[in-house]
N, C-alpha and C positions, 0 to 999 in steps of 0.2 A: 383627170389622171389618164392620159393616153400616151402612146409612144411605147417603144420597146422597154421591157422590164425584165431584169435577170435575177433569178434566185440561184444562189450558190449553196450547195450542201455537200457534206461528206458522203461519198458514194457508198453503196451497199457492198456487202460481201457476196460474191457470186459463187455458186457451188458447181458450176460447169460452164463451158463456153456458151451452150444453148441458153442457160439461165441469163447470162449477160445479154445475149441477143434479144431475148424476150423482154427484158427490162427496157432496152432502148427502143425496140419496136413499139412497145406499149406507150412509152412517152411520146414518141414521134407520131402516134396515131391521134393524139389530142389536138383538135383543130386550133386551139389558142397558142400552141407551142410553135415558135418559129425556128428554133434550133436547139440542139442539145450537144454539148461538148464538155470540155474540161481539161484540167491539168492535174497530173498525178492522180490522187484519190478523190479530188473535188469534181463534182458534176455541176455544170452550169446550164440552167434551163432558161432559155430566153423566150418570153411571152410577147405576143403582139401588143399587149396592154396589161396593166395591173387589174383592169376590170374584165375578168374573164367570166364566161357563162357558168351557171351553176353546174351543169353536167361536166364541164372540164375541171372545175374545182373538186367535184366529187371523185373524178378519176385520179387527180393528183393525191387526194387524201388516201385513196385505195392503194396507189402505187407506193406512197411513203409508208403506209402501214404494212403492206405485204413485204416490202424490202427493208423494214426496220430503219427507215431514214428519219432523222430528227424532224419533227413536224413544226417546230417553232417558226421557221421561215414562212410557212403558209399563212401566218397571222398577217403578213404584209398584204394579203389579198382580200382581207376583210373590208366590208363596206356596209352601210346601213341596210341595204336591201337584202342582206344575207343573214336574216335572223336565225335561220336553221343552222348556220355555221357556228353561231355563238351559243347554241343550246348546250347548257352545262350537262345535260343528260346524254349527250352523244359520246361515243367511245373516244373520239379524237380531241374533245374539248381541252382536257388538262394537258395533253401533249402539245397542243397548238398554243393555248393561251395561258397555261400555268394554273396552279391551284388557287391563287388569290384573285383571279380575274372575275 
């Protein structure tokens, strides 16, 4: 699973212009992210690969949580080596994988 991979999400509500700047600066600081753009209220996050390092996935979880973005698209980044990601005791688990997973 290599090659560019894009996640599209409904963008967050920004509470000031600086808040929006911080959001995009944080996203663009993640090494796996190749570009961030979008149309209207949608934000498109393009990754270099679906197989991103643990530290980058943790940053995405944090950003999605901080900005109240739907975490379900992050499930697309799951793989067998990420047992911690599928831990049902983690705060993000139900938001990413749903209650019945």
